[in-house]
N, C-alpha and C positions, 0 to 999 in steps of 0.2 A: 439205077445205082443201088438201091436197097441194101439189105443185110446179106451176109454171106450164107450160102446154102450149105447143106451137108457135104456136098462134093468139094467145096473150097476147104472146109475143115479137114476132110480126109486127105487132100493133097498136102496141106500144111503138116499134118501128122506124119505122112510118109516122108516128107523132106526132113523133118526133125529127126525121125528115126534113122534115116540114112546118114545124116550128119553126125549124130551123137552115138548111135548104136543103142541096142536094148539095155546093156549093162551100165552105160554111162549116165543115163538119166537118173536112176536111183542114187548113184553116187553124188550127182549134183544136188539132188534134193536133200540128201544127208548132210552135205557140206553147208547148204543154206540153213538147215535146222540148227547145226552147230553154231553158225554165225549168229543166228537170232538168240540162241541161249546165252552165248557169250555177251552179246549186247545187253540183254536183260540183266545178267549178273553184274556187269559193269555199272549199269544204272542203279541197281539196288545197293551196290557197294558205295557209290557216290552219295546216295541218300543217307546211308548209315554214317558216313563220315561227317556230313552236314549236321546230323542229329546229335553227334557226340559233342559234349561241352568242351570248350577250349579253355585251358588254364590261362587266366589273364594275369599278367605281372604288372605291378605299378612301378613306374619310374619316377623317382623324385627329381624335380626340375631344379637344377642349379646352373645358373649362367656361368659360362667360362670366365676366367680371370681376364682373358684377352678381350672379351665383349665388354666387361666392366671397365677395363682400361681404355677402350675405344670410346665408351660413353663419357668417361671423365675427360678425355682429351678433347672431345667434341664440345663439352660444356665449358672448357677453359678457353676455347677459341672464340 
């Protein structure tokens, strides 16, 4: 069972060339390179967004009048 010989690899190469043609393989490699570049750019953009400080806003907590009214009603009961 061993590894593939040179003849196996030549047959695979011929089949690939027949299926895709000589011009199609460089196009596929170019498309793959563009995809990798796009992925890397997306990852670096995501890291830049995480590093950017977020403006924090403080919210003053004031209970609603309805909550206070419910508490008063519960305490009377």
